[in-house]
C-alpha positions in Angstrom: 19.8 -29.6 12.4 21.2 -26.0 12.3 23.0 -24.8 15.5 20.9 -22.4 17.4 21.9 -18.8 17.0 20.9 -16.2 19.5 21.0 -12.4 19.7 20.4 -11.1 23.3 16.7 -10.1 23.7 16.5 -7.1 25.9 12.7 -7.6 26.5 11.2 -10.9 27.4 7.7 -9.6 26.9 6.0 -9.4 23.5 3.6 -6.5 23.2 0.7 -7.2 20.7 -2.3 -5.3 19.2 -5.4 -7.4 18.9 -8.7 -7.0 17.1 -11.2 -6.3 19.9 -14.3 -6.2 17.8 -15.4 -6.1 14.2 -15.7 -2.4 13.2 -19.0 -0.9 12.1 -18.2 1.5 9.4 -15.0 3.4 9.7 -12.6 1.8 12.3 -12.3 3.3 15.7 -9.4 3.0 18.2 -11.9 1.2 20.5 -12.0 -1.7 17.9 -8.5 -2.7 19.0 -7.0 -3.9 22.3 -3.5 -4.8 23.4 -1.8 -7.4 25.6 1.6 -8.7 26.6 2.8 -12.3 26.4 6.1 -14.0 26.9 8.5 -14.1 24.0 8.7 -17.7 22.7 12.0 -19.2 21.4 12.0 -20.9 18.0 11.8 -24.6 17.5 13.8 -26.5 14.9 13.1 -24.9 11.4 11.9 -21.6 12.9 13.4 -18.2 13.6 12.4 -15.4 15.9 12.4 -11.8 14.6 12.0 -8.4 16.1 9.6 -6.1 14.3 11.2 -2.8 13.1 8.5 -1.4 10.7 4.9 -2.3 10.5 3.0 -1.6 7.3 -0.5 -0.1 7.5 -2.7 -0.8 4.5 -6.3 -0.1 3.8 -7.1 -3.7 2.8 -6.8 -4.6 6.5 -10.2 -3.2 7.0 -11.6 -5.7 4.5 -9.9 -8.5 6.3 -11.4 -7.3 9.6 -14.8 -8.0 8.1 -13.5 -11.3 6.7 -14.0 -10.4 3.1 -13.9 -13.5 0.8 -11.4 -11.6 -1.4 -8.6 -12.3 1.0 -7.4 -15.6 2.5 -6.7 -14.1 6.0 -9.4 -14.4 8.7 -9.6 -12.3 11.9 -11.7 -12.9 15.0 -11.9 -10.8 18.2 -8.8 -11.6 20.2 -6.6 -12.3 17.2 -3.3 -10.4 16.6 -3.9 -7.9 13.8 -2.4 -9.1 10.5 0.3 -7.0 8.7 3.5 -7.2 6.7 6.7 -6.1 8.5 10.4 -5.4 8.2 12.1 -7.3 11.0 15.5 -8.4 12.3 16.2 -12.1 13.0 17.3 -12.3 16.7 17.2 -16.1 17.3 17.4 -18.8 14.7 17.0 -22.6 14.3 16.5 -22.2 10.6 19.3 -23.0 8.2 18.5 -20.2 5.8 18.2 -17.4 8.3 20.9 -16.1 10.6 20.9 -13.7 13.5 21.2 -10.2 12.1 19.4 -10.9 8.9 16.7 -8.3 7.9 13.6 -9.8 6.5 10.2 -9.0 5.0 7.9 -11.1 7.0 4.2 -11.1 8.1 4.7 -10.6 11.8 1.5 -8.7 12.3 1.0 -6.0 14.9 3.4 -7.3 17.5 7.0 -6.7 18.6 8.2 -10.3 18.1 7.1 -13.3 16.1 8.1 -16.8 15.0 8.3 -17.8 11.4 9.2 -21.0 9.5 10.4 -19.0 6.5 7.3 -19.4 4.4 6.7 -16.3 2.3 9.7 -14.6 3.8 12.0 -12.4 1.7 15.5 -11.6 2.9 16.5 -7.9 2.6 19.9 -6.4 1.7 20.3 -3.2 3.7 23.6 -2.4 1.9 21.8 -2.6 -1.5 19.1 -0.3 -0.3 21.7 2.1 1.1 23.3 2.2 -2.3 20.2 3.9 -3.8 19.5 6.0 -0.7 16.4 3.9 0.2 15.9 3.0 3.9 14.6 -0.4 5.1 11.1 1.0 5.3 10.8 1.2 1.5 10.6 -2.6 1.4 7.1 -2.1 2.7 6.3 0.8 0.2 7.6 1.8 -3.2 10.1 -1.1 -3.3 7.6 -3.6 -1.9 4.1 -4.9 -2.6 2.6 -1.4 -3.0 5.3 -0.4 -5.5 4.8 -3.6 -7.4 1.0 -3.0 -7.5 1.5 0.4 -9.1 4.3 -0.7 -11.4 2.8 -3.9 -12.8 -0.8 -2.6 -12.8 0.3 0.4 -14.9 2.6 -1.4 -17.4 0.6 -4.7 -17.7 -3.0 -3.4 -17.5 -3.2 0.3 -18.1 -0.6 0.3 -20.8 0.0 4.1 -21.0 1.3 5.4 -24.3 3.2 8.6 -25.2 0.9 11.6 -25.3 -2.1 9.9 -23.6 -3.8 11.2 -20.4 -3.4 8.9 -17.4 -5.4 9.6 -14.3 -4.7 8.1 -10.9 -6.6 8.4 -7.6 -5.0 8.4 -4.1 -2.2 9.9 -6.1 0.3 10.5 -3.3 0.1 7.1 -1.7 2.7 4.4 -2.4 0.5 2.7 -5.1 -0.8 5.8 -6.7 2.4 7.7 -6.8 4.2 4.7 -8.3 1.6 4.2 -10.9 1.6 7.9 -11.9 5.4 8.1 -12.1 5.6 4.9 -14.1 3.0 6.3 -16.5 5.0 9.6 -16.7 8.2 7.7 -17.5 6.3 5.9 -20.3 5.5 9.3 -21.8 1.9 9.9 -20.6 0.5 13.1 -19.3 -0.4 12.3 -15.7 -3.3 13.8 -13.7 -3.7 12.9 -10.0 -6.6 13.0 -7.6 -5.9 13.5 -3.9 -7.5 14.7 -0.7 -5.7 18.0 0.1 -4.1 21.0 -1.5 -0.8 20.0 0.1 -1.0 16.6 -1.5 -1.9 18.0 -4.8 1.0 20.5 -4.7 3.4 17.6 -3.9 2.0 15.6 -6.8 2.8 18.5 -9.2 6.0 19.8 -7.7 7.7 16.5 -6.6 6.1 13.8 -8.7 5.9 16.0 -11.9 2.3 15.3 -12.6 0.7 17.7 -15.1 -2.1 18.5 -12.7 -3.8 17.2 -9.5 -7.4 17.7 -8.3 -8.4 18.0 -4.7 -11.6 15.9 -4.6 -12.5 17.5 -1.2 -12.8 20.9 -2.9 -15.0 19.3 -5.5 -17.4 17.3 -3.4 -20.7 18.6 -4.6 -22.6 16.6 -7.3 -20.9 16.9 -10.7 -18.0 19.0 -9.5 -15.3 16.4 -9.7 -16.5 15.4 -13.2 -16.3 19.0 -14.3 -12.9 19.5 -12.8 -11.6 16.4 -14.6 -13.1 17.7 -17.9 -11.2 20.9 -17.5 -7.8 19.3 -16.9 -8.5 16.4 -19.3 -10.2 18.2 -22.3 -9.4 15.3 -24.7 -10.7 12.6 -22.3 -9.0 10.1 -20.1 -7.1 7.3 -21.9 -6.2 5.3 -18.8 -7.5 5.4 -15.2 -5.8 3.7 -12.3 -8.5 3.5 -9.6 -7.6 3.2 -5.9 -10.8 4.4 -4.3 -13.9 3.5 -6.3 -17.2 5.1 -5.4 -18.0 8.7 -6.5 -14.5 9.2 -7.9 -14.8 6.3 -10.3 -18.3 7.6 -11.3 -16.7 11.0 -12.1 -14.0 9.4 -14.3 -16.5 7.3 -16.2 -18.1 10.5 -17.6 -14.8 11.7 -19.1 -13.4 8.6 -20.9 -11.6 8.8 -24.3 -12.2 6.3 -27.0 -10.7 2.9 -26.1 -10.0 3.9 -22.5 -8.6 1.4 -20.1 -9.6 1.3 -16.4 -7.6 -0.6 -13.8 -9.6 -1.4 -10.7 -7.0 -1.7 -7.9 -8.6 -0.6 -4.6 -11.9 0.6 -3.3 -11.1 2.3 -0.1 -14.4 4.1 -0.1 -16.2 0.7 0.2 -13.8 -1.0 2.7 -15.5 0.5 5.7 -19.1 0.0 4.4 -21.0 -2.8 5.9 -23.1 -3.3 2.8 -21.9 -3.0 -0.8 -22.1 0.5 -2.2 -24.4 1.2 -5.2 -22.4 0.7 -8.3 -21.6 3.4 -10.9 -23.6 3.6 -14.1 -21.5 1.7 -16.6 -23.2 2.9 -19.8 -20.4 5.3 -20.7 -18.1 2.3 -21.0 -20.0 1.1 -24.0 -19.9 4.4 -25.8 -16.1 4.7 -25.1 -15.4 1.1 -26.0 -13.5 1.0 -22.7 -11.8 -1.9 -21.1 -11.9 -2.6 -17.3 -9.3 -4.8 -15.8 -9.1 -6.0 -12.2 -5.7 -5.8 -10.5 -4.6 -8.4 -8.0 -0.9 -7.8 -7.3 -0.1 -11.5 -6.5 -0.7 -12.3 -10.1 2.4 -10.2 -10.9 4.8 -11.4 -8.2 7.3 -12.6 -10.7 7.9 -9.0 -11.7 9.1 -8.0 -8.2 12.9 -8.2 -9.0 12.3 -6.2 -12.2 10.3 -3.6 -10.4 13.0 -3.2 -7.7 15.7 -2.8 -10.3 13.8 -0.3 -12.4 12.5 1.9 -9.6 15.7 1.5 -7.6 17.6 2.9 -10.6 15.1 5.8 -10.9 15.5 6.6 -7.2 19.3 6.5 -7.5 19.1 9.0 -10.4 16.6 11.3 -8.7 13.9 10.5 -11.2 11.4 8.9 -8.8 10.1 10.3 -5.6 8.2 8.9 -2.6 6.9 9.9 0.7 6.4 8.0 4.0 4.1 8.8 6.9 5.7 7.2 9.9 4.1 6.8 13.4 6.3 5.9 16.3 5.4 3.1 18.7 3.3 0.0 18.4 0.6 1.2 20.7 0.0 4.1 18.3 -0.8 1.8 15.5 -4.6 1.7 16.0 -4.9 5.5 15.9 -2.6 5.6 12.8 -4.7 3.1 11.0 -7.9 5.0 11.8 -6.3 8.1 10.4 -5.3 6.2 7.3 -8.8 5.0 6.7 -10.0 8.7 6.9 -7.5 9.9 4.4 -5.3 11.6 7.0 -2.0 10.1 6.0 0.4 11.6 3.5 2.5 8.9 1.8 3.0 5.3 2.8 1.6 4.7 6.3 4.1 2.9 8.6 4.6 2.3 12.3 8.2 2.3 13.6 8.1 -0.4 16.3 11.8 -0.5 17.1 15.0 1.1 15.8 17.1 -1.0 13.3 
């Protein structure tokens, strides 16, 4: 049995954010509640960690309605789920010591116990060497980055000279997918929700163009805008939103186009499935649609971190984070995310490292 290791806990109270009720449509702050409970010390084979960063991800909205796509389940009164970067502060686990930084699913709370299952130990020194803070383990060097990296290389397969379109283009998944496609030699066009985001995609991410879908929200406008910037058609489309954006893309496919279905944020807050797009153009374009579930590509995580880490070190890869301070601000930040108000990877800073 490992000897208990302890780092002094300044607070004996664990602040938590709970699901108060299942949202109807887009989530509201009133769908959440908070409480405080005593911090529990770990038993043998467990460690206690202090949450530093909490990741906010659109798929949480799907879990809140207990979608069969995800294994997690939430009922009113449960602590909200979520991946976190945390510091081990008390340990009875042989593989984790006080002071270790870990990627762990603590959820929306300040402290949590873990038996080590699914936990990844982080190396802050290695991250510092590429000028990447701990928070990137929840973004471009974490699961969102792997989603964009593996989905682009394994499923979209962009080639030199092809046109690659990505929606939600400045988020951690979309910006990674677009930059990976650009590094593969493709011409990248983004779709985003503001002029500021589009300017960032062109200026910082080096996309060839970016379309503000909010300025093209009348029937047919987005399809026409895509036709203008993709005159030879779209060879590969990385879809993060579904809905009307996907419909607009379908009318502009090049022969043998590939479509990667990654996320459907437009549908996550709908209580009934949205009407599907007309798939007839897929036949004429001889297109291929592939569904992306990132867990199928987990083995590529070390490769992704090495490749993208090298690009970051050499200034070839850029990312942006949208950080909110304080656990109690998480519900409002999540509601803002689900309305497209974030700019970059949405995170909550729960404590200082």
